[in-house]
Structure formats: structure tokens, C-alpha cells
C-alpha positions in Angstrom: 108.5 160.5 71.6 104.8 160.7 73.0 104.4 160.7 76.8 101.2 159.1 78.2 99.8 159.7 81.6 98.6 156.2 82.0 99.8 153.0 80.3 96.5 152.2 79.0 96.6 155.3 76.8 99.8 153.8 75.1 98.8 152.0 71.7 102.2 150.3 71.7 101.3 148.2 74.6 99.5 145.1 74.2 95.7 144.9 74.4 96.0 142.8 77.4 98.4 145.2 79.2 96.1 148.2 78.5 93.1 146.4 79.5 94.5 145.4 83.0 95.9 148.9 83.6 92.5 150.5 82.9 90.6 148.1 84.6 92.5 148.5 88.0 91.9 152.3 87.8 88.1 152.1 87.6 85.6 152.2 90.4 82.5 150.2 90.4 80.1 153.0 88.8 82.5 153.3 85.9 82.7 149.6 85.6 78.9 149.3 85.6 78.8 152.0 82.9 80.6 150.0 80.5 77.9 147.1 80.7 75.1 149.3 79.5 73.7 150.9 76.4 72.4 154.3 75.4 69.6 154.5 73.0 69.1 158.0 71.7 65.4 158.3 70.8 65.5 161.9 69.7 68.1 163.1 67.2 70.2 166.1 68.6 68.7 165.7 72.0 70.9 164.2 74.5 69.6 165.1 77.9 68.8 161.5 78.9 72.6 160.8 78.2 73.6 163.7 80.3 71.1 163.1 83.0 71.0 159.3 83.4 74.3 158.1 82.3 76.8 160.0 84.6 79.8 157.6 84.0 79.3 157.2 80.3 78.2 153.9 78.5 79.8 150.8 77.0 77.5 150.8 74.0 75.4 153.3 71.9 72.6 152.0 69.5 72.3 154.1 66.4 69.1 152.5 65.1 67.7 156.0 64.7 70.2 156.9 61.9 67.6 155.2 59.8 65.6 158.5 59.9 68.5 161.1 59.1 68.6 162.8 55.8 72.2 162.5 54.9 75.5 160.8 55.5 77.1 163.8 57.3 74.2 164.1 59.5 74.7 160.6 60.6 78.3 161.2 61.0 77.8 164.3 63.2 75.1 162.3 65.2 77.8 159.8 66.1 80.6 162.3 66.9 78.3 164.4 69.0 77.4 161.3 71.2 80.7 159.8 71.3 82.2 163.2 72.5 79.6 163.3 75.4 80.2 159.8 76.3 83.9 160.3 76.6 83.5 163.4 78.6 81.1 161.8 81.1 83.6 158.9 81.7 86.3 159.8 84.0 88.9 157.9 82.0 87.3 159.3 78.7 86.4 155.6 77.7 84.8 155.7 74.2 81.6 153.7 73.5 81.1 151.0 71.0 78.6 152.1 68.4 76.4 149.1 66.9 74.1 148.9 64.0 72.5 146.0 62.1 74.4 144.7 59.2 72.3 141.8 57.6 71.5 143.8 54.4 73.6 147.0 54.8 73.8 150.0 57.0 70.8 151.9 58.0 72.0 155.0 56.6 71.2 157.3 53.7 73.1 156.4 50.6 74.3 153.0 52.1 74.1 149.9 49.7 71.2 147.6 50.3 71.6 143.9 49.7 69.1 141.0 49.2 67.7 139.2 52.1 69.9 136.4 53.9 67.8 133.7 52.4 68.3 135.0 49.0 72.0 135.2 49.5 71.9 131.7 51.0 70.3 130.7 47.5 73.4 132.1 45.7 75.7 129.5 47.4 78.5 132.1 46.9 80.8 132.5 49.9 83.3 134.7 47.9 80.6 137.2 47.1 79.3 137.1 50.7 82.8 138.1 51.8 82.6 141.1 49.4 79.2 141.9 51.0 80.9 142.0 54.5 83.7 144.2 53.5 81.2 146.8 51.8 79.1 146.7 55.0 81.9 147.0 57.4 83.8 149.7 55.5 80.3 151.8 55.3 79.7 151.4 59.0 83.2 152.1 60.3 83.1 155.4 58.3 80.4 156.4 60.6 82.3 155.2 63.7 80.4 152.1 64.0 82.5 149.1 64.9 79.9 146.4 66.2 78.1 145.0 63.0 75.0 142.9 64.3 75.4 140.0 61.7 75.7 137.5 60.3 72.5 135.6 61.3 73.8 132.1 61.7 70.3 130.6 62.7 69.4 127.3 61.0 65.8 127.7 59.9 63.6 124.7 59.3 60.3 126.4 59.9 58.7 128.6 57.3 56.0 129.9 59.7 58.6 131.9 61.5 58.5 135.5 60.1 62.2 135.7 60.3 63.3 132.7 58.1 64.1 135.4 55.5 67.1 136.6 57.7 68.8 133.2 57.6 71.0 131.4 55.1 68.5 128.6 55.1 68.4 125.1 56.8 71.8 123.5 56.2 74.6 124.0 58.8 77.4 123.5 56.2 76.0 126.1 53.7 75.4 128.5 56.7 78.9 128.0 58.0 80.6 128.7 54.7 78.5 132.0 54.1 78.8 133.0 57.7 82.5 132.5 57.8 82.9 134.3 54.6 80.7 137.4 55.8 82.5 137.6 59.1 85.9 137.6 57.5 84.7 140.3 55.2 83.5 142.4 58.1 86.7 141.9 60.3 89.3 141.9 57.6 89.7 145.6 57.0 90.2 148.6 59.2 89.4 152.5 58.6 92.3 154.4 60.3 93.0 152.4 63.5 89.2 151.2 63.8 88.5 147.7 63.2 85.0 146.0 62.8 83.9 143.1 65.0 80.8 141.1 64.1 77.9 140.0 66.6 76.6 136.9 65.3 73.0 135.9 66.1 70.8 134.4 67.6 72.8 132.0 69.7 71.2 129.4 69.8 68.5 127.2 68.3 66.3 130.4 67.9 64.4 129.0 64.9 63.6 125.8 66.7 60.9 127.8 68.6 57.7 126.1 69.5 54.9 126.8 66.7 57.3 128.8 64.9 56.5 131.7 67.1 59.1 134.5 67.5 61.2 134.1 70.8 59.3 131.2 72.3 60.6 128.2 74.2 62.9 126.0 72.0 62.5 122.1 72.6 65.9 121.5 71.2 68.0 118.6 72.6 71.7 119.1 73.4 72.9 116.9 70.5 70.7 119.0 67.9 72.0 122.2 69.5 75.6 121.4 69.1 75.6 119.2 65.7 73.2 121.4 63.9 72.2 124.8 65.4 75.8 125.3 66.8 77.9 124.2 63.8 77.8 127.8 62.0 78.7 129.5 65.2 81.6 127.2 65.8 82.7 127.6 62.3 82.7 131.4 62.4 84.7 131.2 65.9 87.2 128.7 64.7 87.8 130.0 61.1 87.0 133.6 61.2 87.7 134.6 64.9 84.2 135.8 65.5 84.4 138.3 68.3 80.7 138.9 69.2 77.6 136.9 70.0 74.0 137.9 70.7 71.9 135.1 72.6 68.4 134.5 71.4 65.2 135.4 73.3 64.3 131.9 73.7 64.5 129.6 76.6 66.1 126.0 76.3 66.0 123.3 78.7 64.1 125.3 81.4 66.5 128.4 81.3 66.4 131.6 79.2 69.6 131.5 76.9 70.4 134.9 78.3 70.6 133.6 81.7 72.0 130.1 81.0 75.7 129.5 82.3 75.6 126.1 80.5 75.2 127.7 77.2 77.0 131.1 77.5 80.0 129.8 79.4 80.1 126.0 79.3 79.2 125.5 75.8 80.0 128.9 74.1 83.4 129.8 75.9 84.6 126.6 77.5 83.7 124.2 74.6 83.5 126.3 71.5 86.4 128.7 72.5 84.7 132.0 72.0 86.7 134.7 73.6 84.8 137.9 72.6 81.7 139.9 74.0 78.4 138.5 74.4 75.6 141.3 74.2 71.9 140.9 74.8 69.4 141.3 72.3 67.1 144.1 73.0 65.2 143.9 76.1 66.3 140.1 76.5 67.5 140.7 80.2 64.3 142.3 81.1 62.5 139.3 79.7 64.2 137.0 82.2 62.1 138.7 84.8 58.9 139.8 82.8 58.5 137.0 80.4 60.4 134.0 81.5 59.7 134.6 85.1 62.9 133.0 86.3 64.1 136.0 88.5 61.9 137.9 91.0 63.3 141.3 90.1 65.0 143.1 87.3 68.2 143.4 89.4 68.1 139.6 89.9 67.7 139.0 86.3 70.8 141.4 85.5 73.0 139.4 88.0 71.8 136.1 86.7 72.6 137.1 83.1 76.1 138.7 83.8 76.9 135.6 85.9 76.0 133.5 83.0 78.4 135.3 80.7 76.4 138.1 79.1 78.6 141.2 79.4 76.3 144.1 78.0 72.6 145.1 78.3 71.0 146.4 75.4 69.3 148.5 74.4 68.9 150.5 77.6 69.7 150.3 81.2 67.1 148.4 83.2 68.8 145.1 84.8 72.4 146.2 85.0 71.1 148.8 87.3 72.2 151.0 90.3 70.9 148.4 92.7 73.1 145.8 91.0 76.1 148.2 91.4 75.4 148.4 95.2 75.4 144.6 95.3 78.9 144.5 93.9 79.9 147.4 96.4 78.5 145.8 99.5 79.7 142.3 98.6 76.2 140.7 98.0 77.2 140.1 94.5 80.9 138.8 93.7 82.8 141.6 92.1 84.8 139.1 90.0 81.5 138.8 88.0 81.6 142.4 87.1 85.5 142.5 86.4 85.3 139.6 84.2 82.5 141.4 82.0 84.2 144.7 82.0 87.6 143.2 81.1 86.1 141.4 77.9 84.4 144.7 77.0 87.6 146.8 77.5 89.6 144.2 75.5 87.2 144.6 72.5 87.4 148.3 72.6 91.3 148.2 72.7 91.1 145.5 70.0 89.0 147.6 67.8 91.3 150.6 68.1 88.5 152.7 69.5 90.7 154.6 72.0 92.9 155.9 69.0 89.8 156.3 66.4 86.5 156.9 68.3 84.8 159.2 65.9 83.1 159.0 62.6 84.9 160.6 59.6 83.8 163.9 58.0 83.9 165.7 54.9 85.6 164.4 51.8 87.2 161.6 54.1 83.9 160.4 54.8 82.5 160.5 51.4 85.7 158.6 50.1 85.6 155.9 52.6 81.8 155.4 52.4 81.2 155.5 48.8 82.8 153.1 46.1 81.8 152.8 42.6 82.0 148.9 42.6 79.5 148.5 45.4 76.5 148.5 43.1 77.9 146.0 41.1 78.2 143.7 43.9 74.6 144.0 45.0 73.4 143.7 41.3 75.5 140.4 41.1 74.1 139.0 44.3 70.7 139.9 43.3 71.1 137.9 40.0 72.6 134.9 42.0 70.0 134.8 44.4 67.1 134.0 42.0 66.0 130.4 41.7 64.2 129.0 38.7 62.0 126.4 40.4 60.0 125.6 37.1 60.2 126.0 33.5 58.7 124.3 30.6 60.6 126.2 28.1 58.6 129.5 28.3 61.6 131.1 29.8 63.7 133.0 28.6 60.9 135.1 27.0 61.0 134.9 23.2 62.1 137.9 21.4 59.2 137.8 19.0 56.7 138.2 21.7 54.1 140.8 20.8 52.3 141.6 24.3 52.7 140.8 27.7 50.1 141.3 30.6 51.9 142.0 34.0 49.6 141.2 37.0 50.1 141.7 40.7 50.5 144.5 43.4 54.3 143.8 43.5 55.1 144.6 39.9 54.3 148.2 40.4 55.9 148.8 43.7 59.7 148.7 44.3 59.1 148.8 48.0 58.7 145.0 47.7 62.4 144.5 46.8 63.4 145.4 50.4 63.0 142.7 53.1 63.4 143.0 56.9 66.5 144.4 58.1 67.1 146.6 55.2 67.4 150.3 55.7 64.2 150.9 53.8 62.2 148.3 55.7 63.3 149.8 59.1 62.5 153.3 58.0 59.2 152.7 56.4 58.3 150.7 59.4 58.3 154.1 61.3 55.3 155.2 59.1 53.2 152.3 59.9 50.3 152.7 62.4 52.0 150.1 64.5 55.7 150.3 64.2 57.4 147.4 66.0 60.4 145.3 66.2 62.1 143.3 69.2 62.4 145.6 72.1 60.6 148.5 70.4 57.0 149.2 69.7 54.6 152.3 69.0 51.1 151.3 69.7 48.4 152.5 67.1 46.7 154.5 70.0 49.8 156.5 70.5 49.6 157.8 66.9 46.0 158.3 67.1 45.4 156.7 63.9 42.7 154.2 62.5 44.4 151.5 60.8 42.9 150.2 57.3 43.5 146.6 57.0 43.7 144.4 53.9 40.3 142.4 53.8 40.6 139.1 55.5 43.9 140.1 57.4 45.3 142.1 60.3 47.8 143.6 57.9 47.7 147.5 57.3 47.0 148.9 53.9 50.1 150.8 53.0 49.0 152.9 50.2 49.8 156.4 51.7 52.0 158.4 49.4 54.5 159.0 52.2 55.8 155.3 51.5 56.7 156.1 47.9 58.3 159.3 48.8 60.5 157.7 51.5 61.7 155.2 48.8 62.5 157.7 46.3 64.2 159.6 49.0 66.4 156.7 50.0 66.9 155.3 46.4 66.4 158.0 44.0 65.3 156.9 40.6 64.8 153.2 41.5 62.5 151.4 39.0 59.8 148.8 39.8 59.7 145.6 37.9 56.9 147.0 35.6 58.9 150.1 34.8 62.0 148.0 34.0 60.3 145.7 31.8 58.8 148.3 29.6 62.1 150.0 29.4 63.9 146.6 28.4 61.0 145.6 26.0 60.2 149.0 24.2 58.6 147.2 21.3 56.4 144.8 23.3 52.9 145.9 24.3 53.0 145.7 28.1 49.7 146.1 30.0 49.4 146.2 33.8 46.8 145.3 36.3 46.8 145.4 40.0 45.1 142.0 40.4 45.2 141.3 44.1 46.9 142.6 47.4 49.9 140.9 49.3 47.5 138.9 51.5 43.9 138.2 52.3 40.8 137.3 50.3 39.9 140.4 48.1 39.2 139.4 44.7 37.6 142.6 43.7 40.4 143.4 41.0 40.4 140.0 39.4 38.3 140.5 36.5 40.2 143.8 35.4 43.4 141.7 35.5 41.8 138.6 33.6 40.5 141.2 31.0 44.1 142.4 30.0 45.4 138.6 30.3 42.9 137.6 27.6 44.6 140.0 25.2 48.1 139.2 25.9 50.6 136.6 24.4 52.2 136.1 27.8 51.2 136.8 31.5 53.6 137.6 34.2 52.2 137.2 37.6 53.9 138.7 40.7 53.1 136.9 43.8 53.8 136.7 47.4 53.6 138.8 50.5 55.6 141.5 52.1 58.7 140.7 54.1 59.5 143.6 56.3 58.6 145.2 59.7 55.6 146.6 61.5 51.8 146.5 60.7 52.4 146.8 57.1 54.3 143.5 56.6 53.0 139.8 56.1 56.1 138.3 57.5 59.1 139.6 59.4 60.4 140.1 63.0 57.7 138.9 65.1 55.3 138.6 62.2 54.6 134.8 62.1 52.0 132.9 60.3 50.6 129.5 60.3 49.7 129.7 56.5 53.0 129.4 54.5 51.1 129.2 51.2 50.0 131.8 48.8 47.0 133.9 50.0 43.7 132.9 48.9 43.3 136.0 46.6 46.3 134.9 44.7 45.8 131.3 44.7 42.1 131.8 43.4 43.4 134.2 40.6 45.8 131.5 39.4 43.0 129.1 39.1 41.0 131.5 37.2 43.7 132.5 34.8 44.3 128.8 34.0 41.0 128.7 32.1 42.4 131.2 29.6 45.1 128.7 28.5 47.6 131.6 28.3 51.3 131.0 29.1 52.1 132.1 32.7 55.4 133.1 34.3 55.1 133.5 38.2 57.6 135.7 40.1 57.5 135.3 43.7 58.5 137.8 46.5 58.8 137.1 50.2 61.1 135.9 53.0 59.9 132.4 52.8 59.7 130.5 49.7 56.6 130.1 47.3 54.4 127.1 48.2 51.4 126.9 45.9 49.3 124.0 44.5 47.9 126.3 41.9 51.4 127.8 40.7 52.7 124.2 40.6 50.0 123.0 38.4 49.2 125.9 36.1 52.3 128.2 35.9 54.6 127.3 33.0 57.5 128.9 34.9 58.1 129.9 38.6 61.1 132.4 39.5 61.8 132.6 43.2 62.9 136.3 43.7 62.9 136.6 47.6 63.7 140.1 48.3 66.4 141.3 45.9 67.0 144.8 47.2 67.7 147.8 45.0 68.9 146.1 41.9 65.9 143.7 42.0 64.2 144.9 38.9 67.3 144.7 36.7 68.2 141.1 38.0 64.6 139.9 37.6 64.3 141.4 33.9 67.7 140.0 33.0 66.7 136.4 34.1 63.4 136.6 32.3 64.9 137.9 29.2 67.7 135.4 29.2 70.5 138.2 29.7 71.5 136.1 32.8 71.1 132.5 33.2 69.6 131.8 36.6 71.9 129.8 38.9 70.3 130.0 42.4 69.7 126.9 44.4 67.2 126.4 47.3 68.8 126.9 50.7 65.6 125.4 52.3 63.3 122.5 51.7 59.8 123.9 50.7 56.9 122.3 52.6 53.6 121.8 50.8 51.7 123.2 53.8 52.7 124.2 57.3 51.2 120.7 58.4 54.4 119.0 57.2 56.7 121.5 59.3 59.5 120.6 60.2 60.5 119.2 56.8 64.3 119.4 56.0 66.7 117.3 53.8 69.1 116.1 56.4 66.5 114.4 58.7 67.8 111.4 60.6 67.7 107.9 59.1 64.0 106.4 59.4 62.4 109.5 59.4 60.3 112.2 57.5 60.2 111.0 53.7 62.8 108.3 54.3 60.8 106.6 57.0 61.2 102.9 57.4 58.8 100.6 55.5 57.5 99.0 58.8 56.4 102.5 60.2 53.3 103.0 58.1 52.4 104.2 54.6 54.7 106.0 52.4 52.7 109.2 52.4 50.1 111.2 54.4 46.5 110.4 53.7 46.1 113.9 51.9 49.5 114.6 50.4 53.0 113.1 50.1 55.7 113.0 52.8 58.2 114.7 50.5 58.8 118.5 50.1 57.2 120.6 47.3 60.9 121.6 46.2 63.9 119.8 47.5 66.8 121.5 49.3 69.5 122.4 46.6 67.0 122.5 43.7 67.3 125.3 40.9 66.9 125.1 37.2 69.3 126.6 34.4 68.6 127.6 30.7 71.4 125.1 29.9 72.3 121.6 30.9 75.2 120.0 32.7 76.8 116.5 32.5 78.6 115.0 35.6 81.1 112.3 34.9 84.5 110.9 36.1 84.0 110.8 39.9 87.3 109.9 41.5 88.5 109.5 45.1 92.2 109.8 45.8 91.9 107.0 48.5 89.2 104.6 49.4 90.7 103.9 52.9 92.0 106.7 55.1 93.0 107.2 58.6 90.8 109.5 60.9 93.6 112.1 60.8 94.2 112.0 56.9 92.0 113.4 54.1 90.6 112.3 50.8 90.3 114.2 47.5 87.3 113.9 45.6 87.2 115.1 41.9 84.4 115.2 39.4 84.1 116.5 35.8 81.3 118.8 34.9 80.5 119.8 31.3 78.0 122.4 29.9 76.2 120.2 27.4 73.6 122.9 26.4 73.7 126.0 24.3 73.9 128.8 26.7 76.7 130.0 29.3 75.5 128.9 32.8 76.9 128.5 36.2 76.2 125.0 38.0 76.4 124.6 41.8 77.9 121.3 42.3 76.8 119.7 45.5 78.6 117.1 47.6 76.8 115.2 50.1 78.0 112.6 52.6 76.3 109.7 54.2 77.6 107.8 57.3 76.5 104.4 56.2 76.3 102.9 59.7 77.1 104.7 62.9 76.6 104.3 66.6 74.2 107.1 66.8 71.3 108.0 64.6 72.7 110.0 61.8 71.0 112.1 58.9 70.2 110.3 55.7 72.6 112.8 54.1 74.4 115.8 54.9 75.9 118.6 52.7 79.7 118.4 52.8 80.7 121.0 50.2 79.8 122.9 47.2 81.2 124.8 44.3 79.9 127.3 41.8 81.2 126.2 38.4 80.7 128.8 35.4 81.0 127.1 31.9 80.6 128.2 28.4 78.7 125.7 26.1 80.8 122.7 25.5 83.3 123.7 28.2 84.5 121.2 30.8 86.0 121.8 34.2 87.3 119.5 37.0 86.0 120.2 40.5 87.9 119.0 43.5 87.0 118.7 47.2 89.2 117.9 50.1 87.5 115.9 52.8 88.6 115.3 56.3 86.9 112.6 58.3 86.0 115.2 61.0 83.6 116.5 58.6 81.7 113.4 59.6 82.3 113.7 63.3 79.4 113.2 65.7 78.6 113.3 69.3 78.7 110.0 70.9 76.6 108.8 73.7 78.8 110.7 76.1 78.6 113.9 74.1 82.0 113.7 73.0 83.2 114.5 69.4 84.2 111.4 67.8 85.3 110.3 64.3 84.0 106.8 63.8 85.4 103.9 61.9 83.3 103.0 58.9 82.0 103.5 55.4 81.1 107.0 54.2 79.0 107.2 51.0 79.8 110.2 48.6 77.1 111.6 46.7 77.6 114.2 44.1 74.6 116.1 42.3 72.7 119.2 41.3 70.4 119.1 44.4 69.8 116.7 47.5 67.2 114.8 45.4 69.1 114.9 42.1 72.3 112.8 42.7 74.3 112.2 39.6 77.3 110.1 40.9 78.2 108.1 43.9 81.2 106.4 45.5 82.5 105.7 48.9 85.6 105.7 51.2 86.1 103.9 54.5 87.6 105.5 57.8 89.7 102.7 59.3 89.6 103.6 63.0 87.9 105.7 65.7 89.4 109.0 67.0 88.1 111.5 69.5 88.7 115.0 68.7 88.2 118.7 69.9 85.0 119.8 68.3 86.5 123.2 67.6 89.0 121.8 65.3 86.8 119.9 63.1 86.2 120.4 59.4 82.8 122.3 58.8 82.7 122.0 55.0 84.9 120.8 52.2 87.7 123.0 51.0 
């Protein structure tokens, strides 16, 4: 029988018993150490840790693993730091190691996944759960147990550079995807080590003024809870989400990181969150430096911790020695610190860190990290992420085609497949003249480099061979789209021209591209910008834009090529959706590819050739120009393109009110018939449910997948409600002639609203049921009636149909 010196060391005791025992043994300095983070800036050099963190740390950032050359180097890096942290701590308390997880780990050999908005376009929670399992497994193998994902932001603004991180504009879709990802991350363990998600960015982050990263969010409380808060509540209620990262923004006059109303009143008291809240990088400093709501860093630190923020990332600035003195002298209430540390220790015991604090090594590391099925998952999600926006029959490419002209800078560069928050994006950002992300920045003058920019832009030209070398080092043998097309069509004459850059007004290469187009039977244009990080990207974290359309150099080229009367297929890459008058008018087909990651070339080629039938659906409404923003399908009654007739004209004077492409839109190479809509009941009590069934048939000639979308409309309510809301969805794969019945179970709480007193309420009344292929392509309708009112606990409501 094992004997333990202290009860907290005994894994047979409960998490609460161990936490309480350890907490009472710690002095204030050791407690403060648990609230801070160490960010190793130089690999294998840990003097800063030894000199400045005398009592250990609560968190360690491993962002710099992105620069390491091997998996074993990354594991050694973690083990060395953890050993030093535990040695510095009087009670040998291990640190939580954290890493981003949106698109995979930042480690050599890790699988990279398509961007969040691309995965949102798949409408596939089951596959999202598998992605979570892979990310969690690979990061745990390296001793990383805090996974900074999922991104549960609702995005209604394509100007913001981080739209590509989100699942889109809809809270039900985001809830389903976020719950699945969280379950995937938190469902498994490696030895005793369990992962916990840190969802971000709580709350309303993409409602920022002007679409500018991190600015004030003018978001009212009802919108905060009903729309922006819904995916977080779903993850807390259905997946036991254990981590939260507040956003940089301020809401209602307070920085979110310093708001007790949001971090305690809403998050913990109302939403039932019982995990750890960690700051975004430098967010607590911003309370003093940017928001200017505290006169010193220490005051900002106390304000944040008092509000319910337990840990300061990514280095110690506000949870500092002066704040420790305030706790020692009684200037600050010690209960504030004890509450924070108790939550941190609870998380560490819950994760199994005291039993398994170290990364694996050798064969054990390789076996846990690598799995032969991982690549198949990222290929499948890449295929499912592709959205066919337009097709006059030109796709799939006919087998008798003789010559194809491929035009556009994206076609010859596989770097374009990797969006922001992929390992490659984060690593290539270090090669940029200005390397920046939130809380981290290297100025151009520090590198003493003159930055060459794309004509007409501030974007750096990234034509240095080091970028290609890095890509091949990370993803050996990866092919760009041009190479994969040539490999897949060996008997077709394929020519290539650069054509134009990712942005700006440079038309100097247009004529060469037009020349090869004149000789081709078909033209494939690759369009869009570069979603990534640092000065080489046209969108990304902190890289926002007032222009959401194609750049002038690309829009102008489409106009020019239209004069040749050649069939044109447009393939678009970026973190925001394509919006182009010229492409709409002149392209025979448009394929939205987002950032499909390492299997992008294979996935796109399979769709173009008809080896895979596209099934993706837009997770956002696409504005015609930024002047329409915000535009979203679930707008309130009497607004947007459903305005009342007495308000004014049905359109702007210069364009329609309606979006370019509607939420949920996406074409297939086959056709589907909807019929036989049935409701199990037409009247239900507020605590009952109704089952909705509909039959789907593939009436085309090709196997395909339809995403059946169920929308609900509260016909009359006490508060202004959306014109429609996504209630549920289901991917249905059918062979030609095959039929399937899809069933949805709806609880009235799915339609619950916040009443005038901000209480969650199911209201009596009629609910319209709308079934279709998109929010603007409704095939069948019916309705049911809720017979009486009922107040409910918002934590326990339904978030999407089962």
C-alpha cells in the first residue's frame, strides 16, 4: 500500500479533498504563482523561469514549439520546463501546458485541419468530434492539457480578419459543432492525463465596432445571451466545458476581462460554468494600458481576479508582487486569491496532472501521437468544407476536355491551403518582416529589413524561398493545386500563368494569363487573398479590412477574360467568403474552398473532376459589399431584407438589401426531392416535445449528400424575434433513387426567449416549421402550437434539435 506524505498526493481521494488539503498548505507567494504563466522565448534557455518565477507557475505557453524540428524535441522541451517548474514549487505543483487547437497542434508532424469557417461549412458535428479527439490526443502526448479551442464566436462581419476562425453566423450550428469538438477533446485521456478545452472568445467578440479586432462591442444584454452566449452555454451544459477565455473587447463600459457581471454573474451564476477562466494574451494589461479603467497594472490585476479571471497569460505583469503584498497586508481580500487558486488546483487534479505531468517519449510518444487514420479525417473534412456556390453545368469537368489554363497565384502555392491558427501559418509568420499576433509582435526595425509590399497594399511580398522550404519541412511532399491537377489529368494539356497577386492593383501579369486562356478549352481561376498571420497576410488576427470583395487586380482580370467567351471555373481561397460582382456575372462555376489545409489539393481536384460530389453549405450570409454589414439570415422581424413595407423602398438605391449568397446555400451535382413532412403533434405543452419527420430522395444521377435544414419561426411573441432560426440539421447521404426519412425531436425550450425582465421563457403560441436546402430555399412548411407559458432555467434549454 502506497504511503503519501500529504493527503493531496493521494489519487484515491476526491478532487475536492485533494484541492482543499493542498490549498491550506500553500503560502501567498505559492498561491500567486499558480495564477501566472511562463512564456519561454528561447528554446532550451530557461534562465527567466529560474530567476523570475521562484515559486513555480500555474501555466506554461508552448507557442514556441512551432519552431522546433521534431516531435521528440517538442516533448523534451515540455519535460525540461515541467521539471524546473515542479522543482521551484515548494509542493511540486505541476504547470498546465497550453497550446492552440483550432486547426491542430503547432508541432512537427501534427495533423492540420481546415479553418473553422470551412468546418462550419461541413455542417458535420460527428466529424468535428473526431477532429477534437485527434487534436486532444496529439497535444496530450506532449503533456499539453489545455487546448485553446473551440472558437465559439458568432461572426456577422466579414471585415473582421478572424471570421475564418469561427463556425459562422448561426448560434445553433456553432453550438452543435462546438459541443462536438469539446466532447472530442475532453472524452479521452493519455495515461492519467485528461484534456480540457478553453473556449473563446467570451463574449460578443465579433460584434466589435467597425469590424476591428478587439475594439468595443456595442452589444445589448439580450443579444449577448440569446445569440453570442448560446454556443458557450451549449458547451457548458452538454459537454461540461471546463475553460473559458474572455475576449479583448469592452462591453457596456467595462473590459470583459474585468467585468464581474459577465465573468461571475453571467458565466458562473447564470450559465453554471465551474471551470477556469484564463486571460487572452496581455488582456489584463489592456485594462490599464488600452481600456484605461485602472490606474496601474496591479489595480488591473485585482480587478480582473475579483471579476472571476483566474490566470494571467502569457507572462506576469498584473498578477504581480505588489498584488501579492496587497493580499498579505489585507489591502486585498485573500478570499479573492483563494477562490482563484482553488479553481486552478481543482483543474489540475481533474486533469490528472499530479500523476502524469510529463510528455511521453520514445516509442510511447510516437504511438500515441501518430495514427494512420488521421489523414483520412482531414481529407474528409476538406472535401466536406467545399461549397459549390454556382454551376451552370460546367462542373464536373468533362472527361473529353483537351486543354485547361490554370491562372492565379494561389494555384502554384500550397501555402494558401493553411489559414490562421494552423501550425504552418504560425511558423511562417516568424519569417515575415512584421511578425504579429495578439500579445506578440516583432517590429520591422528589429529585424532591420526593408519590407517589399504588393502594389497598392501594405501587405508584404512573401516570395523568399524560405517560405517554401518551411512548408516542405512541415508537410513533406505536399502538392499545390496545379501539381495535383496535372497528376490527375495526365492526358490534358494544362498550362499555368501567375495572373495576379493576392491583393492590390497590379495588372502587369494579366496579358500573359489572357494569352494562355485564349488557347484553352477551359479556364480555372484561383482567386482570393491570404488568411494567415503577420505582414504577409491579407486577413487574420488583427488583420481587418473595409473591403470584403476580391481585390481590383482579380476583379479586373475576370472582366477581361469574360471577353474571350471561355468557360471559367473560379476556386476561391480565404477566411472570408468570396464576394465578387464579376465572378457572379461571368464565372460559369464558383467553388468556395476557404483554407482546406494539407489535403486541400486532393479535395478540390476530386470535386472539380466529380470524384466527390460537393455537399458544403454556407455557414454565413455573404454580403455584396461591406456597406451591407451586418447582414445575417436570422435578423429580427421588420429588419434587413425583411423590412416592413411602410419603412421605405425594398432595396438600397445602388443594390438589393438581400445577401449575395444566403446562409445555408450550397449546390450539388445531383438533385434532391423533399416530401411527406409530418409532425407527431400539432399542440404540445411547454414541457413536451414534437417529432418532425421528412422524406428526402435523390432524384439525380449521382451519389450525393444533402444537408437537410430545419428552421423555426415564432409567429407572434412578446419580444421582437428573428424572422427564422435554425433549429436543427442533418447530413443525409443518398445513392441515386434512394430515399431516407429524417427525424428531428424539438422541445419548446428551443424557442425560449428572454422576456422583458430578462428571464428565460417558453411562450404559448404558434411555431412555424420550415424545412429546406437553405434559409432561402424552403421546400416544406407546417406548424405546431405551444399551449401555455413556462419559465425555465436557461442552462437546461434545448440548443439544437436532436
